[in-house]
C-alpha positions in Angstrom: 3.2 -5.2 -16.4 3.9 -8.0 -18.8 4.2 -11.8 -18.3 5.0 -14.2 -20.9 1.6 -16.1 -20.0 -0.6 -13.3 -21.4 -3.0 -12.7 -18.6 -3.8 -9.0 -17.2 -1.4 -8.5 -14.5 -1.2 -5.1 -12.6 1.7 -3.7 -10.1 0.6 -0.6 -8.1 2.3 2.1 -6.1 0.7 4.4 -3.4 2.8 7.2 -2.8 2.9 9.5 0.4 4.1 13.0 0.9 7.3 11.9 2.9 8.1 9.9 -0.6 7.7 6.3 1.0 4.7 4.1 -0.5 2.8 0.5 -0.3 2.6 -1.5 -3.3 0.0 -3.9 -4.2 -0.2 -6.4 -7.6 -3.1 -8.5 -8.8 -3.6 -10.9 -11.6 -6.9 -11.6 -12.9 -9.1 -12.5 -15.9 -9.6 -9.2 -17.0 -7.9 -6.0 -16.5 -10.7 -4.2 -14.9 -10.9 -7.1 -12.4 -6.6 -6.8 -11.9 -7.1 -2.8 -11.5 -9.9 -3.4 -8.9 -7.8 -6.1 -6.9 -4.9 -4.0 -7.1 -6.6 -0.9 -5.8 -8.1 -3.1 -3.0 -4.4 -4.3 -1.8 -3.2 -0.9 -1.9 -6.4 0.4 0.1 -6.0 -2.1 2.6 -2.1 -1.5 3.2 -3.1 2.4 3.5 -5.3 1.5 6.1 -3.1 -1.3 8.0 -0.4 0.8 7.9 -2.2 4.5 8.6 -0.5 4.5 12.3 2.9 4.5 10.9 2.1 6.3 7.6 0.4 9.7 9.6 2.9 9.3 12.4 5.9 12.1 11.8 8.0 10.8 14.4 8.2 7.2 12.6 12.0 6.5 12.1 13.2 5.5 8.7 14.9 1.9 7.9 18.1 3.3 6.7 20.1 -0.1 7.8 19.1 -2.2 5.1 20.7 -5.2 6.9 17.8 -5.1 9.1 15.4 -6.3 6.4 15.2 -9.9 7.8 11.2 -11.1 6.9 8.6 -9.9 4.8 7.0 -7.5 7.1 10.5 -5.5 7.1 10.0 -4.8 3.2 6.4 -3.0 3.9 7.7 -0.8 6.8 10.9 0.0 4.6 8.7 1.0 1.8 7.3 3.5 4.2 10.4 5.4 4.8 11.4 8.7 3.6 11.8 8.9 -0.3 11.7 5.0 -0.7 9.4 5.6 -4.0 11.7 7.0 -5.8 13.7 3.4 -6.0 10.7 2.3 -8.0 10.4 4.4 -10.4 11.7 1.7 -13.0 8.5 0.1 -13.0 7.0 3.5 -14.7 7.9 3.3 -18.3 5.7 5.9 -19.2 3.3 4.1 -21.4 -0.1 5.0 -20.9 -3.0 2.5 -21.7 -7.2 2.6 -22.0 -8.5 -0.2 -20.2 -10.8 -2.4 -22.7 -14.3 -2.1 -22.3 -14.7 -5.9 -21.1 -17.0 -7.9 -18.8 -17.0 -11.5 -18.5 -19.0 -13.4 -15.8 -17.7 -16.7 -15.1 -17.8 -19.6 -12.7 -14.9 -20.3 -10.6 -14.6 -23.5 -12.7 -14.0 -21.4 -16.2 -11.7 -18.9 -14.3 -9.5 -22.1 -12.9 -9.6 -23.4 -16.5 -8.2 -20.1 -18.1 -5.3 -19.8 -16.2 -4.6 -23.4 -15.9 -4.6 -23.0 -20.2 -2.4 -20.0 -19.7 -0.1 -21.6 -17.9 0.0 -24.9 -20.5 0.4 -22.1 -23.2 4.0 -21.4 -22.0 5.0 -24.8 -22.6 
């Protein structure tokens, strides 16, 4: 994911056999940390929605006017074939994560992000 403030941002999609999915995202100080956090979010969603994901009698949302709250979006993505609507997120570009390990305290992390926002102007 590209941002105008030049910090690692990762968006992930976990697809299911029915074509449904869950999504997760993270912005962190390093690419490795952003990937780890995105994977944690995806895992939490899979576990949190397991009863729905694994239920063959789950109803699909077909009337988008029923999407009124944040939770409704998550349930919508579980519907059959919804991951096909997210293909625009994958431009096919691949890259290797840099070998980076930065151990900082909370103050240094906060300063990093404040400076990143300041660079935007």
